[in-house]
Structures are given as structure tokens and as C-alpha cells.
N, C-alpha and C positions, 0 to 999 in steps of 0.2 A: 650483348655481342651482335655483330653484323648478321645479316641474312645471307645464306649461301645457296647456290643452285644445287650443289651435289651433296650437301651435308646438312644434317639437323643437329642442333646442340641443346641439351637439357641439363641444367645443373641442379642437383638435388640438395636437400637440407644439410647434407654432410660435406658439401662443397665438391662433390665429384661430378665432373662434366661428362655426360654421355654423348660422344660424337658418333652419329650414325651416318654411314656412307650409303646413300641411296640415289643413284643417278636417275634423273627423269627419263622416261621413254627408252630405258635400256633394260634388257633382261638380266644383265650381269654388270657389276661395277668394273670399270677398267681405268687405268691411269691415262689421263690426257693432260695437255698443258694447263687447261682450266682447273682440273682436279688438283694438280700440284700447286697452282697459285693459291687456290682456296685453302688447301691444307697448310700451306706455309703461313697464311693469314691466321688460321685457327691456332697454330702453335704460338704465334705472337700474341694473339688475344688472350689465350689461356694463361700464358706467362705473365701478362700485364695485369690480369684480374686477380687481385689478392684473395677474393672469395673462392677461387678455384684451388683445391688442394691436390687434385689429380685428375687424370683423364682415362676414361674407358672408351676404346675405339672398337666399333663393330659395324656390321652391315645390316641394312634394312631389307635386304633381299634374302632369298633362300640359300644363296651362296655368298661367300665373303667377297672374293674377287678373283678374276682370272689373270690379274697382273696388268702389264702394260698393253695398250692398244697397239697392235702390230703396225697399223697405219701411221702411228706416231713415230715408231722406230724407222719406218721407211722414209718418212718425211725428213728425218735427220740427215739421211744420206743425200736426199734431194737438195736440202739446205747446203750441204757440203759442196756439192757439184756447182751450185749457183755461186757460192762464195769463192770457189776456186777460179771461176772465170773472171770474177771482179778483182780479187786480190789473193793470188796463190800463196803468198807468204803468211797470210793471217788465217786462211781457211781452216787449216788443221787445228789451230788453237781455238777457233770459234766452235768447231765441232766438239773438241775436247771439253770446253766449258759447258756446252749444251748437254752433252751426254752425262756430265757430272752433276747436273741439277738434282736428279733424284737421289743420288748418293749423298749430296750435301743436305738435302731436305731430311733424309732419314737420320743423318748424323745430328742435325739440329734437334730432332725429336729426342734422340738419345741423350743429348747434353743440355736439354732445356731447363733442368733444375726441378721439374715436377714429375711425379711418377705417371707413366702411361702403361696401361694394360690392354693388350689386344684380346678381344673376345671373338674367337674364330667359330663361326656357325655353319660353315659349309666348305666348298672348294676354296682353297687358299693357295694360289699358285704364283710363282715368279716374284715380281715386284711386291705383290701383296704380302707374301711371306717374308720378304726382305724388310718391309715396313714393320711387320709383327716382330721380327728379330731385333729391330731397333728399339722396340718398346721394352720396358723394364720387366714386364710380366706378360705371360701368355696363358690363356685359358681356352681350351677347345671343347666343343660339344662332343658328346659320346655318340652322336648320330652317325649312322653308316655313310651318310652323304659327305662327311668330312674327309677331304683329301688334301694333303699338304705336300707341296713339291716345289722344286726348282727345275722346271722342265725346259729351260731355254736351249739346252744342248740339242733338243729334238728339232729345233728350227735353225740350228747351225750357229748359235751364239752362246755366250756364257753369262751367268749372273753378274750384273755390273753395278749393283746398288748395295754392296756390303755383304751379300749372302755368302760369298766364298769365305770371307773372314769370320763372320759371326757363327756360321754353322761349324766351322773347323774349331772354334774356341769352345763351343758348347758340347760337342760330342767327340767320339774317338775318330782318329784320322781315317781309318778304313771305312767307317760308316759315312763320314762326310764325303770322302772321295767317290764312293759308290753312288751316293745321292746326287752329286753334281755331274757325274759323268754318264749316268744312265737316265736321269730325269725321272726316276721312279717316284710314284706317289706313296705317301705314308698315311696310315690310319692315325687317328688321334692317339690311340694307345701306343703305337709304334713311335710316334713323335715324342711322346712322354718318356718312353723307355730310352730314347736317344738323348734325353735332356733338352729337347728343343721346345717343349711346352712344359709348364709347371703343373698344370692341373687338367684333368679331363672330368667333366661333370655332365649331368643330365641336361638336355637342351633347355628345359624351362628354368634351370638354375644358372645359366651361363652369365647373364649380366650381374646377378646378385653375387656370384662367386668372384667375378672380376672386381666388383666394387669392394668386396670384403678383402680382397688381396691388397688393395690400396689402404684400407682402414688398418690392416694388420702390419703395414709398413713393408709389404712385399717379402715377408718372412716365409 
């Protein structure tokens, strides 16, 4: 497979590709345009490689990810205003297409035909949790540092990459609504109780448990 700036990929003897998100010179992984382009290429590459039976997605940092880079979100509105001065009739459609890229990418993961398991090893917020929800399995570390949330409401926006739909389908309506309207953080144990993650394991068992889930057919 190709070499990526923000990801490392290792495929084991069982055909399970470990995709490790580790952005250089960043203390925390965040979604940027480059990250999404590389992740899209990784989906294509793992689908095309017959030797890959499934994918475990994790972070190489002490936290999983804080979600989208707010500067990227801000740039979307700058893009809209620039396009509006050029062609007002097409500006809104272009913004809609741009905003929908993350949603489309996560749907691509969900429907790619090979199992993906998210191995959550720390803070997993916003778009990072939406990515995890698009995976077919989720394993979280039992470490106290694990915090899972959709905190967008705290900055005046709402989850826009499938979180509102997937959380509501996995847990009860009251818990889903509370999570999305308060931006509250969940422990790994609480997330499991809400059916948002499948397993909670010791930190040193995280990757092996995620790989085992694929070997077991995500049962």
C-alpha cells in the first residue's frame, strides 16, 4: 500500500490491517482535508487488496482524536462567502457538497464490504466518534482517560457526519437526545451500557481484542 503522512498501516498474517492515525507534529489527531483524502485512499486500498480481510482503526497517540479541526470548519464558511461573490446561484450547493464529504467518507467505510473495528484508546470526540460509529465494531480501553462524546453543541453546531442517526439507532431515544443536546462525555463503561461500544478491555488488550472481533465475525 501507499505511504501516508498521517497514517501507518501494518497487515498481519491473518490479513487484518492495523491503521494507526498519528499526525506528525500534532499533540492530538484532528480531521483536516488531507486526513480525509488519505483516509479515503486507505478505504480504496484495503478494499482492493484481497489479502486484507478486515481493518482495525486506532490512534498512535495517547488520545484517539478530538474530531474536526475548527479552523477547517471556519474555512468552509470563508469558502462559501468567496463562492457567493463569484456565483451566488451555485455557492450554497458547493458548500453543501463540501460539508457532506465527511458524511460520505464515513458512509463509504460503513458500506465498503470489509469489517472495520475502531479501537478507542483515549478521548474520542465529535467526528472521531462519528467515524467509530460508522465502523462495524467498537472496542474501548478501560482507562480513565477514555472520554466519548459528541460535543459540537457546545460550540453552537450539531453533529453532521452521521452521529445523530447512528447514536439514535444504537441506544434509546432519551439517552441519545441527552448526549447530543448536552455534549456530555461518556466513560467507556457508560458507552458500553448505552450499546455505543461493543467491548471494554484493558488498555494492553485493545488491539488484540479488536482483531479478535474481526476473526470472530463481529459476533
